[in-house]
N, C-alpha and C positions, 0 to 999 in steps of 0.2 A: 504494498501497499503505498502511496507516493504521497506527499503534499506540496503545496505548491505557497508560498509566502507572497506579499503585496502591502500597498495598501492601501484603504477604500475613501475618495471622494467627495465629498459633500456639495451641496448645489452650488456656492461660493465658489467654486475650486480648493477651498482649504483644505486641510490632509488631516487624515483621519488616524482612530487608530489603528493598526496592522491588521489582516485578516489572513486565515486560512482556507485554500481550497482539496477536499478528499474527497474520493470517490465513496457514493453509500456502500454500506459494508452489508450487498450481495456479492454471490461469486458461485459461479457454476465448475465445480471440479471435476476434471474427467483425469484417471487412470488408470496404468496398467503394472502390474502385479507378477516377478516367478519369485515364488516360495518354495521351502521344502515342506511336504507335509511327513506328519506322521497318527498313524491310530494303534490303539492296544483292542483288537479283537480276536475273539477265537479263530484258529484258521487262517488270520490275517500275519502274513509278517512286516515283523517291527522295525526293516530300514528304511530309511528316510528316500519318499517318494519328491517329483516334483508336480506343484501346481502351479497352472498360466492363470492370470483371473483379472476381471477388469471393473471398474466402476467408475459412476456419475456421480456426482452429488451435487444439490442445493442448500444454499445456507442464504438465511436472512439474518444476519447480523449471530446470535449463536446457533439459534434451532434453523434446521432444515429432516431436506429429506434424505435417502441414496436408495440407490439400484447397486447390485452385485454380481454379478457371473463368473463362472469357472471352473476349474472340471479337475479331477487329480485319477492318481490310479494306485490299485493296492493290489501288492502281489501275496500269492498265497504260496504261504510254508511249507507245503507239500511241493518237492522240487521233480515234476512232468517229464522234464526231457528227461533228465536221468532215471526215472520208471519206463519209461516207455525203451530208451536206447538200450538195456537187458533183456527185454523183451521183443522187439524189434522184427527177430528172423524167423517170428510166427505170431504174428501182432498186422493187424491192418487202425491206422491212424482216421478217422472221423473229423472230431477237431479237436486243435490245443491249444484254446484258448485260456491260459491259466492265472488271467486279470480281472478285480471289478473297475473296471471304469466307470466314474461320478461327474457328473456333473450339477451344476447345482445355479438357482437365482432366486436371488431374497429380494426383500427393499421393507424399508422402515426408519426408523428417525434417528436422526444427526445431531449430538450437540457438539460444536469447537470450541475450546478457547483458542484467543486470539494471544498471540505475543509478537515483540517485534517483527523477528524475521522469521518466522515459523507459524505454526497452528496445529491444536491435536486434535482429532476425532475421537469419536465416539460414535459406535452406530449399533444399535440392536435390532436385529432383522428378522422374517419371517420368508418362506419361501416354500419348494420344494425341489427334494435333489433324485434324481435318474440315475438307475447304481445299473448297469448292463455285468449280469452275472457271468464268471468264468462256464467256457462251456468246452470238458472236457469229453471225449468218446476214442476208446478202441475196445477193439471184440479182435477173436481167434478167427484167422486168416481162412482155416479152416470149416468152421462153426462159426455164424454170426450169432449164435443163441449164447456162444461164453462172453462174455465181458472179464475186459479185464481192469476199463476205468471208464468211469460215468460220474456224472454233476446232475443233479437235479435239485428243482422245489420241493422236494417231500422227500422225507424218509423212504417211503416205497419203489422210488426210484420213476415212477409213472407221470409226475408234473415236471416237467422243464421251464416255465417262467422265467425267462434268463434279466427279463427286464423288471425290478423292482422302482417303484415311483413310491414315497416318503415324504412326508411333512418334515420341514427342517427350522432350528431355528441357529442364527450365526449372531455372533457378539465380535466386533472388529475397536480396534485402538490403533490409531496411524498418526504416527507423529511426521509432520511434513516441515522441512527446512527450505526456504524461496533460493534459489540460487539469481534469479532474475525475477520481472513483475509480476509475469504468465508463465514461469516453469521454474517446480521445484520435484527433489525428490525427498520419499517418503521411507520411512521405514513402521510394516503392520504384522501385528500378529493378529492372528483370525481363528475363532472357536466355531465349531460347526458339528450345531449336534443332530441327529437324525432321529424321529422319535418314533421308533418300529421298532420291533423282535422278531423281524421276519430272519429270514437265516435258508441257504443251500446246502446241501452235502455233497461231500464226494465218496467215492466207493470205488476200493481197488482192491488189487491183493496182499498180501505180506510175504515178502518173498526174502525174508531176512535168514530161512533156511534151507531155501533152495542152490542148488549145486549146479550153476550154469556151465561148471565144464565135463557136465555128467550128459552123456545121448539120450538121458531121458527127463531132461530140464521143461521141458516142454508140459510134457506130464506133471511132473515136479507144481510148478507154474498154476495148474489146471486143480490143480486138486490142494495146491495154499488157501490159506484160511482167507474171508474175505473179512477189510474194515471201514467201518464207512462214518466216516467225519463231518460236523457241522463245520461249514465255512459261515460265519454272522456276516453282517451288513456294518461297514467303517463306521459305529453309532457316533464317536467322540472321538474325532482329526482335530490335531491342530495344526496350524500353516504359521509359518515364520516365514518374507521377505521383504524383500527391497524391490522401489518401483518410482516411475516417472511420473508426474503429476504435471497437467494445462492445467492453468486457472483464467475465466472468464469471468471479469467486473463486470456486473449488468445495473443502469439504472443511473440519472445525471448524477452529474456533482451538487455536494454539499460545498454552502459558505458559511463558514466558522468565524462567528465574531468573540474577540474578549469580553472578557467582563470589563 
């Protein structure tokens, strides 16, 4: 925010007290962010992922409204590539997508605390998250009735709903430092909470006791115990990142006279 200073002239031409001109405190803030994301959910790896996101925020003085959207991926703890490599000689792969791909959009109120060359934003948002669940499938080369790997949205393996939509809440704290009048660099922390207990399942064979150097390894795999594990949604996801903001100031300028 910039100020222009000058002197006001009266009708007679005499100089009066100094005055200042400043923009109205209305601004549109548009930004993009690159974040690392972390979630702690059964069946999902705790490795840090990548989450791109964007936002548009309108504020008048302190209060305003914000719209945010983005995506992130969650990897499974189950190593499907290693598992399928072991049984590749007698297996037909059908699907090998082993990640949860989540896309979110949320809107809600925003509060801004202004400083000299920076500002701090607090956003409380609500919206929808769409989760594209894993799709893994592999069966025996000879008999398609013998399954070695399968994902499903129910424990009976009959339901295959791979897209799950949930209501979500999002809390954002964003600090922006202005490097020029219209461009800023920001650091933010985001917490995304999905309000759902939906889950998927992954079913596979226990290969821990299979001797793959044996000539009857194929038969041993067929007779191996079946394991079924739950894959939860990434219900609570933390995203921390940095980005660039572009500010557009709106409204006419105010003339401020000293008392």
